[in-house]
PAZAPA-4460 file (N, C-alpha, C; in steps of 0.05 Angstrom, whole numbers, plus 32768, in hexadecimal, padded with zeros to 4 digits):
% residues 292
    n_x    n_y    n_z   ca_x   ca_y   ca_z    c_x    c_y    c_z   seq   type   mol
   7FE8   805D   8186   7FCB   8064   8177   7FC1   8047   816F     1      X     A
   7FA7   8044   8173   7F99   8033   8167   7F87   803C   8152     2      X     A
   7F85   802B   813E   7F79   802F   8120   7F61   8016   8120     3      X     A
   7F4B   801C   811A   7F37   800A   810F   7F3D   800A   80EF     4      X     A
   7F43   7FF3   80E3   7F45   7FF1   80C6   7F35   7FDB   80BC     5      X     A
   7F30   7FDD   80A1   7F20   7FC7   8093   7F19   7FD3   8074     6      X     A
   7F07   7FC3   806B   7EFC   7FC8   8052   7EE7   7FB4   804B     7      X     A
   7ED4   7FBC   8038   7EBD   7FAB   8034   7EBF   7FA9   8013     8      X     A
   7EC1   7F95   8003   7EC3   7F91   7FE8   7EAC   7F81   7FE0     9      X     A
   7E98   7F88   7FCD   7E85   7F7A   7FC1   7E8A   7F76   7FA2    10      X     A
   7E83   7F60   7F99   7E8D   7F5A   7F7F   7E77   7F47   7F72    11      X     A
   7E6C   7F4A   7F5B   7E60   7F37   7F50   7E6E   7F27   7F3B    12      X     A
   7E6F   7F0B   7F3A   7E80   7EF9   7F23   7E6C   7EE7   7F16    13      X     A
   7E6D   7EE2   7F01   7E60   7EC7   7EF5   7E70   7EB7   7EDF    14      X     A
   7E77   7E9E   7EE6   7E6D   7E8F   7EF8   7E80   7E91   7F11    15      X     A
   7E81   7E7C   7F27   7E95   7E81   7F3F   7EB2   7E89   7F36    16      X     A
   7EC0   7E9B   7F43   7ED8   7EA5   7F3B   7EED   7EA0   7F4E    17      X     A
   7F03   7E99   7F4A   7F1B   7E9E   7F5D   7F29   7EB9   7F60    18      X     A
   7F2B   7EBD   7F7A   7F30   7ED8   7F80   7F4D   7ED6   7F93    19      X     A
   7F5D   7EED   7F94   7F71   7EF6   7FA7   7F6A   7F0E   7FAF    20      X     A
   7F64   7F14   7FCD   7F61   7F30   7FD4   7F79   7F34   7FE6    21      X     A
   7F7B   7F4D   7FE3   7F96   7F55   7FF3   7F90   7F6D   8001    22      X     A
   7F85   7F67   801C   7F77   7F78   8032   7F7F   7F75   8050    23      X     A
   7F8A   7F5E   8052   7F97   7F5B   8070   7FAD   7F6C   8071    24      X     A
   7FB9   7F6E   808A   7FCF   7F82   8093   7FE5   7F6E   808B    25      X     A
   7FFF   7F7C   8083   8016   7F70   8080   801C   7F5A   8097    26      X     A
   802D   7F47   808E   8037   7F32   80A1   8046   7F43   80B4    27      X     A
   8057   7F57   80B2   8067   7F67   80C2   8057   7F75   80D9    28      X     A
   803D   7F78   80D4   802C   7F84   80EC   801E   7F73   80FD    29      X     A
   8022   7F5A   80FA   8015   7F47   810B   8018   7F4E   8128    30      X     A
   8030   7F54   8131   8031   7F5B   814F   8020   7F73   8158    31      X     A
   8016   7F84   8144   800C   7F9C   8149   7FF0   7F9E   8149    32      X     A
   7FE2   7F83   8143   7FC6   7F7F   8147   7FBD   7F82   8160    33      X     A
   7FA9   7F8D   8166   7FA4   7F90   8181   7F8B   7F78   8184    34      X     A
   7F7C   7F72   8174   7F6B   7F59   8177   7F66   7F48   815F    35      X     A
   7F59   7F33   8160   7F5E   7F23   8148   7F4F   7F31   812E    36      X     A
   7F5F   7F2B   8115   7F52   7F39   80FF   7F36   7F28   80FB    37      X     A
   7F23   7F35   80EB   7F0E   7F25   80E5   7F09   7F2A   80C7    38      X     A
   7F05   7F10   80BD   7EFA   7F13   809B   7EE1   7F02   809C    39      X     A
   7ECD   7F10   808D   7EB2   7F03   8086   7EB1   7EFD   8068    40      X     A
   7EAB   7EEB   805E   7EA0   7EE8   8042   7E88   7EDF   8040    41      X     A
   7E75   7EEB   8030   7E5A   7EE4   802B   7E55   7EE1   800C    42      X     A
   7E46   7ECC   8002   7E3E   7EB6   8011   7E57   7EA4   8021    43      X     A
   7E53   7E9A   8036   7E68   7E8C   8043   7E71   7E7B   802F    44      X     A
   7E90   7E75   8032   7EA3   7E64   8025   7EBC   7E65   8030    45      X     A
   7ECA   7E4D   8028   7EE6   7E4A   8031   7EFC   7E61   8028    46      X     A
   7F0D   7E68   8037   7F23   7E77   8033   7F3D   7E71   8039    47      X     A
   7F4F   7E7D   802F   7F6E   7E79   803D   7F7C   7E97   803D    48      X     A
   7F8A   7E9B   8053   7F9B   7EB4   8052   7FB7   7EA9   8052    49      X     A
   7FC1   7EB1   803A   7FDF   7EA3   8037   7FF2   7EB9   8033    50      X     A
   800A   7EBC   8041   801D   7ECF   803E   802D   7EC6   8026    51      X     A
   8036   7EDD   8018   804D   7ED5   8001   8068   7EDA   800A    52      X     A
   807F   7EDB   7FFA   8096   7EDF   8000   809A   7EFA   800B    53      X     A
   808C   7F0C   8005   8090   7F29   800C   8084   7F32   8025    54      X     A
   8075   7F1A   802E   8064   7F22   804B   8047   7F28   8043    55      X     A
   803F   7F2B   802C   8027   7F38   8024   8012   7F1E   802A    56      X     A
   7FFC   7F21   8034   7FE9   7F0D   803A   7FD2   7F0F   802A    57      X     A
   7FCE   7EF7   8016   7FB9   7EFA   8006   7F9E   7EE7   8010    58      X     A
   7F89   7EF1   800C   7F6F   7EE2   8015   7F6B   7ED3   7FF8    59      X     A
   7F6A   7EB9   7FF8   7F63   7EA9   7FDE   7F48   7E96   7FE4    60      X     A
   7F35   7E9E   7FCF   7F1C   7E8F   7FD4   7F11   7E8D   7FB8    61      X     A
   7EFA   7E81   7FB4   7EE9   7E7B   7FA0   7ECF   7E8D   7FA3    62      X     A
   7ECB   7EA2   7F95   7EB9   7EB5   7F99   7E9F   7EA8   7F8D    63      X     A
   7E8A   7EA8   7F97   7E6F   7E9D   7F8F   7E66   7EA8   7F77    64      X     A
   7E56   7E99   7F66   7E4D   7EA5   7F51   7E36   7EB8   7F56    65      X     A
   7E33   7ECC   7F4B   7E1F   7EE3   7F4E   7E32   7EF9   7F5E    66      X     A
   7E2B   7EF7   7F7A   7E37   7F0E   7F89   7E4A   7F02   7FA4    67      X     A
   7E5C   7F11   7FA8   7E71   7F0C   7FC5   7E73   7F25   7FCC    68      X     A
   7E71   7F21   7FE9   7E78   7F38   7FFB   7E92   7F2C   800F    69      X     A
   7EA7   7F40   8010   7EC0   7F39   8022   7EBE   7F4F   8035    70      X     A
   7EC3   7F4D   804B   7EC5   7F60   805F   7EDB   7F5C   8072    71      X     A
   7EEF   7F6F   8076   7F07   7F68   8088   7F07   7F80   809B    72      X     A
   7F0E   7F78   80B2   7F0F   7F8D   80C9   7F29   7F82   80DB    73      X     A
   7F37   7F99   80EA   7F4A   7F92   80FA   7F4F   7FAF   810B    74      X     A
   7F5C   7FAA   8123   7F62   7FBF   812E   7F82   7FBB   8133    75      X     A
   7F93   7FD5   812C   7FAE   7FD2   812E   7FBC   7FEA   813B    76      X     A
   7FD4   7FE4   814B   7FDE   7FF7   8158   7FF6   8002   8148    77      X     A
   7FF4   801D   8140   8009   802C   8131   8016   8042   8144    78      X     A
   8032   804C   813D   803E   805D   814E   802E   807B   8148    79      X     A
   802F   8087   815E   8022   80A3   8163   802F   80B5   8151    80      X     A
   8044   80B2   8148   8052   80C6   813C   8050   80C3   811C    81      X     A
   805F   80D3   810B   805A   80D8   80EE   8076   80CB   80E3    82      X     A
   8072   80C7   80CB   808C   80BC   80BC   80A3   80C9   80C3    83      X     A
   80BC   80B8   80C8   80D1   80CA   80CD   80DE   80D9   80B5    84      X     A
   80E9   80F1   80B8   80F4   8103   80A9   8112   8104   80B2    85      X     A
   8128   80F5   80A0   813F   80F3   80A6   8153   80FD   808F    86      X     A
   8156   8116   808F   8167   8120   8077   8182   8117   8079    87      X     A
   8191   810F   8090   81AD   8107   808F   81B1   80F0   8086    88      X     A
   819D   80DA   807E   81A1   80C5   8076   81A9   80BF   8058    89      X     A
   81BF   80B0   8054   81CF   80B3   803C   81C3   809A   8029    90      X     A
   81CC   80A0   800F   81C5   8088   7FFB   81D9   806D   8003    91      X     A
   81CE   8058   7FF9   81DF   803E   8001   81E9   8037   7FE4    92      X     A
   8205   8037   7FE7   8217   8035   7FC9   8208   801A   7FBD    93      X     A
   8209   801F   7F9F   81FD   8003   7F94   820A   7FEE   7F9C    94      X     A
   8224   7FEA   7F9B   8232   7FD1   7FA3   822E   7FC5   7FBD    95      X     A
   8222   7FD7   7FD2   821F   7FCE   7FEB   81FF   7FC8   7FEB    96      X     A
   81EF   7FC9   7FDC   81D2   7FC3   7FDB   81CD   7FA6   7FE9    97      X     A
   81B7   7FA1   7FF9   81AC   7F85   7FFE   81A3   7F77   7FE2    98      X     A
   81AC   7F61   7FE0   81A8   7F55   7FC3   818C   7F55   7FC0    99      X     A
   8179   7F54   7FCF   815B   7F54   7FCB   8150   7F71   7FC2   100      X     A
   8165   7F86   7FC7   8159   7F9E   7FC1   815E   7FA2   7FA2   101      X     A
   816F   7F97   7F91   8173   7F9A   7F77   815E   7F9A   7F65   102      X     A
   8148   7F88   7F6A   8135   7F82   7F5A   8121   7FA0   7F57   103      X     A
   8125   7FAD   7F6D   8117   7FC7   7F72   8122   7FE0   7F63   104      X     A
   8136   7FD8   7F53   8144   7FED   7F3F   8139   7FE6   7F21   105      X     A
   812B   7FCF   7F20   8121   7FCA   7F01   8106   7FD8   7EF8   106      X     A
   8101   7FD6   7EE1   80EC   7FE1   7ED8   80D5   7FCD   7EE1   107      X     A
   80BA   7FD6   7EE1   80A3   7FC1   7EEA   808C   7FCC   7ED9   108      X     A
   8074   7FBC   7EE0   805D   7FC5   7ECF   8056   7FE2   7ECD   109      X     A
   8057   7FF1   7EE1   804D   800C   7EDC   8066   801B   7EE3   110      X     A
   807B   8014   7EE5   8093   8026   7EEA   80AB   8021   7ED5   111      X     A
   80A3   8031   7EC4   80B3   802F   7EA4   80C9   8040   7EA5   112      X     A
   80DE   8036   7EB4   80F5   8045   7EB5   8106   8052   7E9C   113      X     A
   8101   803D   7E86   8112   8049   7E6E   8106   8063   7E5F   114      X     A
   80EB   8066   7E69   80DA   807D   7E5B   80E1   8096   7E6A   115      X     A
   80EB   8095   7E83   80EF   80AD   7E97   8110   80AC   7EA1   116      X     A
   8121   809F   7E93   813A   80A1   7E9E   8146   80BA   7E94   117      X     A
   814A   80C8   7E7C   814F   80DE   7E77   8147   80F3   7E88   118      X     A
   812B   80F4   7E8F   811C   810E   7E9F   8127   8106   7EB8   119      X     A
   812D   80EE   7EC6   8136   80EA   7EE0   8153   80F3   7EE3   120      X     A
   8160   80F4   7ED2   8180   80FF   7ED6   8180   8117   7ECE   121      X     A
   8171   8125   7EBF   8175   813B   7EB7   8165   8151   7EC9   122      X     A
   8154   8147   7EDC   8146   8156   7EF0   8155   8154   7F0E   123      X     A
   8160   813C   7F0E   8168   8134   7F2E   8186   8132   7F31   124      X     A
   8196   8135   7F1D   81B2   8128   7F1E   81C2   813A   7F2C   125      X     A
   81BA   8153   7F32   81CB   8164   7F46   81C6   8162   7F60   126      X     A
   81B1   8155   7F68   81A7   8153   7F86   81B9   813A   7F95   127      X     A
   81C5   8145   7FAC   81D4   812D   7FBB   81C5   8116   7FBD   128      X     A
   81D2   8104   7FBB   81C6   80E9   7FC0   81BA   80E0   7FD8   129      X     A
   81A7   80D0   7FDF   819C   80CB   8000   817E   80D8   8000   130      X     A
   8179   80DC   801D   8160   80E7   8022   8156   80FF   8012   131      X     A
   816C   8116   800E   8164   812A   8000   8159   812B   7FE8   132      X     A
   8168   8117   7FD8   8161   810D   7FBC   8143   8104   7FBF   133      X     A
   813D   80EF   7FC9   8122   80E5   7FC8   8110   80FA   7FD2   134      X     A
   8114   810A   7FE6   80FE   811D   7FEA   80FB   812F   7FCF   135      X     A
   810F   8134   7FC5   8110   8148   7FAE   80FC   813D   7F99   136      X     A
   8100   8122   7F96   80EE   810F   7F85   80D0   8114   7F87   137      X     A
   80C9   810F   7FA1   80B1   810E   7FB3   80A5   812D   7FA9   138      X     A
   80B6   8141   7FAB   80AD   815E   7FAC   80A4   8163   7F8C   139      X     A
   80B7   8155   7F7B   80AF   815B   7F5F   809A   814D   7F56   140      X     A
   8091   8135   7F62   807F   8124   7F5B   8064   8132   7F64   141      X     A
   8064   813A   7F7F   8053   8146   7F8B   8042   8160   7F7D   142      X     A
   8055   816E   7F74   804F   8187   7F63   8049   8185   7F45   143      X     A
   8058   816E   7F3A   804D   816B   7F1E   8033   815D   7F18   144      X     A
   8028   814A   7F2D   8013   813A   7F2C   7FF9   8147   7F38   145      X     A
   7FE2   8148   7F2B   7FCB   8151   7F39   7FB9   813A   7F40   146      X     A
   7FB4   8139   7F5E   7FA1   8124   7F63   7F88   8122   7F5C   147      X     A
   7F7E   810E   7F4B   7F62   8110   7F3B   7F59   80F3   7F32   148      X     A
   7F48   80E7   7F45   7F3D   80D1   7F3A   7F37   80CC   7F1F   149      X     A
   7F26   80E0   7F18   7F17   80DD   7EF9   7F31   80DC   7EE5   150      X     A
   7F45   80E8   7EEA   7F5D   80E9   7ED3   7F70   80D3   7ED0   151      X     A
   7F70   80C2   7EE8   7F7F   80AB   7EE7   7F73   8092   7ED8   152      X     A
   7F85   8087   7EC9   7F81   8073   7EBB   7F89   8055   7ECB   153      X     A
   7F7C   8041   7EC2   7F7D   8027   7ED3   7F9A   801F   7ED3   154      X     A
   7FA3   8023   7EB8   7FBC   8014   7EB7   7FD4   802B   7EAE   155      X     A
   7FD2   803F   7EC1   7FE4   8057   7EBA   7FFF   8053   7EC2   156      X     A
   8014   8056   7EAE   8030   804F   7EB2   8039   806D   7EC2   157      X     A
   8053   806C   7ECC   8060   8081   7ED4   8066   8096   7EBF   158      X     A
   806F   8091   7EAB   8071   80A4   7E92   8054   80AF   7E8C   159      X     A
   8041   809F   7E8A   8027   80AB   7E86   801B   80BE   7E9B   160      X     A
   8022   80B8   7EB6   801F   80C7   7EC8   802D   80E9   7EC4   161      X     A
   8044   80E7   7EBB   8057   8101   7EB1   8046   810E   7E99   162      X     A
   803D   80FE   7E87   8030   810B   7E71   8012   811B   7E78   163      X     A
   8004   8109   7E86   7FEC   8114   7E8F   7FE9   812A   7EA5   164      X     A
   7FFE   8127   7EBA   7FFE   813B   7ECE   7FEC   8134   7EE3   165      X     A
   7FDE   811E   7EE4   7FC6   8118   7EF5   7FC9   80FA   7F01   166      X     A
   7FBB   80F1   7F16   7FBB   80D8   7F1C   7FB3   80D5   7F3D   167      X     A
   7FB2   80BB   7F45   7FAC   80B8   7F63   7FC7   80AB   7F70   168      X     A
   7FC0   80A8   7F8A   7FD7   80A0   7F95   7FEE   808D   7F8D   169      X     A
   7FE6   807C   7F85   7FEB   8063   7F73   8000   806F   7F61   170      X     A
   7FF7   8083   7F4F   8007   808F   7F3A   801C   80A0   7F45   171      X     A
   8017   80B0   7F5C   802F   80C0   7F68   8042   80AA   7F6E   172      X     A
   803D   8095   7F7F   804F   8083   7F86   805D   8072   7F6E   173      X     A
   8053   806C   7F55   805F   8062   7F41   8075   8073   7F34   174      X     A
   806D   808C   7F34   807D   80A1   7F25   8099   80A5   7F35   175      X     A
   8094   80A9   7F53   80AB   80AF   7F61   80BB   8093   7F61   176      X     A
   80B4   807D   7F64   80BC   8064   7F62   80CF   8060   7F4C   177      X     A
   80C1   806C   7F34   80D0   8068   7F1B   80EA   807A   7F19   178      X     A
   80E7   8093   7F22   80FE   80A3   7F20   8113   809B   7F32   179      X     A
   8112   8091   7F4B   8121   8088   7F5C   8130   8072   7F4F   180      X     A
   8125   8059   7F42   812E   8046   7F35   813F   804D   7F24   181      X     A
   8138   8068   7F11   814C   806F   7EFD   8166   807C   7F09   182      X     A
   8165   8085   7F21   8178   8093   7F30   8187   807D   7F41   183      X     A
   8185   8064   7F3C   8192   804C   7F4C   8185   804B   7F69   184      X     A
   8170   8054   7F6C   8167   8053   7F8E   8151   8040   7F8D   185      X     A
   8158   8028   7F9A   8142   8014   7F9A   8125   801E   7FA7   186      X     A
   8112   8019   7F98   80F8   8026   7FA4   80E2   800D   7FA2   187      X     A
   80D1   800D   7FB4   80BE   7FF6   7FAF   80A3   8003   7FB9   188      X     A
   808A   7FF7   7FAB   8072   8001   7FB5   8063   7FFA   7FC8   189      X     A
   8054   8006   7FD9   8045   8000   7FF1   8027   8007   7FEE   190      X     A
   8015   7FF5   7FF7   7FFC   7FF8   7FFA   7FF1   7FF3   8014   191      X     A
   7FDF   8002   801E   7FD3   8001   8037   7FBD   8011   803D   192      X     A
   7FB8   800E   805C   7F9F   8022   8064   7FAF   803B   806F   193      X     A
   7FA4   8053   806C   7FAF   8069   8076   7F97   807F   807C   194      X     A
   7F86   8082   8068   7F70   8095   806C   7F72   80B2   8079   195      X     A
   7F68   80BD   808B   7F6B   80DC   8092   7F78   80DE   80AE   196      X     A
   7F81   80C9   80B5   7F92   80C8   80D1   7FA7   80DC   80D3   197      X     A
   7F9F   80EF   80E3   7FB4   810B   80EB   7FB1   811E   80D5   198      X     A
   7F9E   811B   80C8   7F9B   8137   80B4   7F7E   813E   80B6   199      X     A
   7F79   8153   80AA   7F57   8158   80A8   7F4D   8149   8095   200      X     A
   7F35   813F   809B   7F25   812C   808A   7F1A   813B   806D   201      X     A
   7F1F   812F   805B   7F18   8137   8042   7EFE   8130   8038   202      X     A
   7EF7   813A   801E   7EDA   8131   8016   7EDA   8114   800A   203      X     A
   7EF1   8109   7FFE   7EF3   80F2   7FEE   7EF5   80DE   8007   204      X     A
   7EE3   80C4   8000   7EE6   80AD   800F   7EFF   80A6   8019   205      X     A
   7F02   8096   802A   7F1D   8088   8030   7F1F   8072   801E   206      X     A
   7F37   806F   8017   7F3B   805A   8003   7F57   804F   8008   207      X     A
   7F62   8038   7FFC   7F7E   802C   8000   7F8E   8044   7FF6   208      X     A
   7FA5   8042   8002   7FB8   8059   8000   7FD3   8049   7FF2   209      X     A
   7FE3   8056   7FE6   7FFC   804E   7FD7   8013   8064   7FE5   210      X     A
   802B   8056   7FE6   8041   8069   7FEC   8054   805A   7FE7   211      X     A
   8071   805F   7FEB   8089   8050   7FE2   809E   804C   7FF6   212      X     A
   80B0   803A   7FF1   80C6   803E   8006   80E2   803C   7FF5   213      X     A
   80F7   8042   7FFF   8111   8043   7FEF   8126   8037   8003   214      X     A
   8136   802D   7FF4   814F   8025   800B   8162   8035   8006   215      X     A
   816C   8042   801F   817D   8059   8025   8194   804C   803B   216      X     A
   81A9   8051   803B   81BF   804B   804C   81C0   802E   8056   217      X     A
   81AC   8025   8065   81AA   800B   806E   8191   7FFC   8073   218      X     A
   817B   800B   806A   815F   7FFF   806F   814C   8011   805D   219      X     A
   8133   8006   805C   811B   8010   804C   8110   8026   8061   220      X     A
   8106   803C   804D   80FE   8056   805C   80E3   8056   804B   221      X     A
   80CB   8066   8059   80B6   806E   804E   80B6   808A   8042   222      X     A
   80A9   808D   802B   80A8   80A9   801C   8088   80A7   8011   223      X     A
   807E   80BF   800F   8065   80C1   8004   805F   80D8   7FEE   224      X     A
   8063   80D7   7FD6   8067   80ED   7FC2   8045   80F7   7FBE   225      X     A
   8032   80E8   7FCB   8014   80F4   7FC4   8012   810A   7FDA   226      X     A
   8018   8100   7FF6   8011   8113   800B   8025   8122   800E   227      X     A
   8041   811C   8009   8055   812D   800C   8057   8139   8029   228      X     A
   8051   812F   803D   8059   8133   8059   8056   8120   806A   229      X     A
   8063   8120   807E   8062   810B   8093   8048   80FF   809C   230      X     A
   8040   80E9   8094   8026   80E2   80A2   8026   80CB   80B7   231      X     A
   8012   80CD   80C8   800C   80B5   80DA   7FF4   80A0   80D2   232      X     A
   7FF9   808D   80E0   7FDF   8079   80D9   7FE6   8066   80C2   233      X     A
   7FFE   8061   80B8   8001   8050   80A2   7FFE   8033   80AC   234      X     A
   7FEE   8026   8097   7FE8   8003   80A2   7FF3   7FF5   808C   235      X     A
   8007   7FEC   8088   8014   7FDE   8070   8000   7FC4   806A   236      X     A
   7FF8   7FC4   804F   7FED   7FA9   8044   7FFD   7F9B   803A   237      X     A
   800C   7FA8   8021   8020   7F99   8014   8030   7FA7   8004   238      X     A
   804B   7F9A   7FFF   805D   7FA6   7FED   8066   7F94   7FD7   239      X     A
   806A   7FA8   7FC0   8073   7F99   7FA3   8084   7FAE   7F94   240      X     A
   8089   7FA4   7F7F   8093   7FB4   7F6C   8085   7FCC   7F5E   241      X     A
   806E   7FC7   7F60   8058   7FDB   7F5A   803E   7FD3   7F5F   242      X     A
   8029   7FE0   7F5A   800B   7FD7   7F5D   8004   7FBE   7F50   243      X     A
   8012   7FB6   7F40   800C   7F9D   7F2E   8013   7F84   7F43   244      X     A
   8023   7F87   7F53   802B   7F75   7F67   8019   7F71   7F7C   245      X     A
   800A   7F85   7F87   7FFA   7F88   7F99   7FDD   7F8E   7F98   246      X     A
   7FD0   7F86   7F83   7FB5   7F91   7F7F   7FA1   7F8C   7F96   247      X     A
   7F91   7F99   7FA2   7F7F   7F92   7FB7   7F68   7F78   7FAF   248      X     A
   7F68   7F76   7F97   7F57   7F64   7F8C   7F61   7F56   7F72   249      X     A
   7F66   7F3F   7F6C   7F6B   7F30   7F58   7F5B   7F1A   7F4C   250      X     A
   7F4B   7F1E   7F3C   7F36   7F0B   7F35   7F44   7EF9   7F1B   251      X     A
   7F3A   7EE0   7F1E   7F43   7ED0   7F06   7F29   7EC7   7EFA   252      X     A
   7F19   7EDE   7EF0   7F04   7EE0   7EE0   7EF6   7EF6   7EDF   253      X     A
   7EE1   7EF9   7ED1   7ED3   7F13   7ECD   7EC8   7F19   7EEA   254      X     A
   7EC3   7F2F   7EF0   7EB9   7F39   7F0B   7EB1   7F59   7F07   255      X     A
   7E9E   7F5E   7F18   7E98   7F7D   7F1B   7E9A   7F84   7F38   256      X     A
   7EA8   7F97   7F3C   7EAA   7FA5   7F5A   7E92   7FB6   7F5C   257      X     A
   7E7D   7FA8   7F6E   7E62   7FB9   7F71   7E66   7FCB   7F86   258      X     A
   7E77   7FC8   7F99   7E79   7FD5   7FB2   7E92   7FD7   7FC0   259      X     A
   7E99   7FEC   7FCA   7EB8   7FF1   7FD2   7EB8   8004   7FEC   260      X     A
   7EC4   7FFC   8002   7EC9   800D   8016   7EDB   8007   8025   261      X     A
   7EF0   801C   802E   7F06   8019   8040   7EFF   8028   8056   262      X     A
   7F08   801E   8070   7F07   802F   808D   7F1F   802F   8099   263      X     A
   7F26   8046   809D   7F40   8049   80B0   7F36   8060   80C5   264      X     A
   7F34   8058   80DC   7F2B   8068   80EF   7F3D   8066   810E   265      X     A
   7F44   8080   8119   7F50   807B   8135   7F3B   807B   814A   266      X     A
   7F42   8062   8157   7F30   8060   8171   7F3E   8061   818B   267      X     A
   7F2E   8060   81A0   7F3B   806A   81BE   7F3F   804E   81C5   268      X     A
   7F5E   804C   81CC   7F66   802F   81D5   7F58   8024   81EE   269      X     A
   7F48   803A   81FB   7F3C   802C   8213   7F22   801B   820B   270      X     A
   7F18   801E   81F4   7F02   800F   81E8   7F0B   7FF9   81D7   271      X     A
   7F2A   7FF0   81D8   7F2E   7FD8   81CD   7F33   7FC5   81E6   272      X     A
   7F1F   7FAF   81E8   7F20   7F9B   81FD   7F21   7F7D   81F0   273      X     A
   7F28   7F6B   81FD   7F26   7F52   81F4   7F0C   7F46   81F6   274      X     A
   7F09   7F30   81F0   7EEF   7F22   81F0   7EE2   7F21   820C   275      X     A
   7EF5   7F1E   8222   7EEE   7F19   8241   7EE6   7F38   824A   276      X     A
   7EEA   7F4D   823A   7EE6   7F69   823D   7EF8   7F72   8259   277      X     A
   7F0F   7F65   825A   7F22   7F74   8271   7F39   7F87   826D   278      X     A
   7F34   7F8D   8251   7F46   7FA6   824A   7F60   7F9A   823D   279      X     A
   7F6A   7F7F   8243   7F7E   7F72   8237   7F84   7F73   8218   280      X     A
   7F98   7F7C   8212   7F9A   7F76   81EF   7F9E   7F5B   81E8   281      X     A
   7F92   7F56   81D1   7F91   7F3B   81C6   7FA1   7F39   81AF   282      X     A
   7FB8   7F32   81B0   7FC7   7F31   819A   7FC8   7F1C   818A   283      X     A
   7FC0   7F1F   816C   7FB9   7F10   8158   7FD3   7EFE   8147   284      X     A
   7FC8   7EEB   8144   7FDC   7ED9   8136   7FD4   7EDE   8114   285      X     A
   7FE6   7ED7   8107   7FDC   7ED4   80E9   7FC6   7EC4   80E4   286      X     A
   7FB6   7ECB   80D2   7F9C   7EB8   80CB   7FA8   7EA1   80B8   287      X     A
   7FA3   7E89   80BE   7FA5   7E73   80AB   7F8A   7E6E   809E   288      X     A
   7F8B   7E55   8092   7F72   7E51   8084   7F59   7E52   8094   289      X     A
   7F40   7E5C   8089   7F2A   7E5C   809A   7F13   7E5B   808D   290      X     A
   7EF9   7E5C   8099   7EE1   7E5D   808E   7ED2   7E76   8094   291      X     A
   7ECB   7E88   8084   7EB9   7E9F   808A   7E9D   7E94   8097   292      X     A
***
């Protein structure tokens, strides 16, 4: 399956302001890019696309005084199937976890484990560890939280989501991650492009999406408490402890987001051609420093 993905961010700042934008596909997806990524910054300015230790690729630039527009587009090949469902997958014993997984058992900015420890153990202690336990957590979060853009607070923690009973995809992920960590299951936050691929199109505009990954048995697996069904068309942008690690825009000065659009559309592979029009796919390499 080929997806056309991208976004357009319009913002105003006074004076010129340093920015980090996280909109490029994750480093791990470089082999799946069908043609070169495109990034346009107006007014024209120098920028860099720099990967961090987690493989997240940050666009660093100095936004012009007054207004700046950043547009990113790419075509990526993703599996035709949906997220795997593997109820037989067991938990990984704490003593056998990869050393890098332990950090995903800790509290973080939006995942306040201390506040939900008693709730987590009283609700889920009787469920067998492994895939069934994580799925039970997703079921509980999905039923407990009402999706509501207007009800979610900008800095809403997992415990606040429990109290309010409402949130957006970010809040579903934070709550599920927090409960997993309370139960000694490493869990990390993911953000990316998803849209309506494979499901009926809703009324809400396409937005960046959030899901999470847990370490079970011998590797990381995808879960999604917001939709709570296997989905197709996920395109990873970034991974972190929670949303504080991977915001789509980080400004080092006052700014206003005046325009915001995210695009995720399935396209006909026959329409994807290289610059010569011969139909051969052109694999993209990771972008380095450039000028828009």
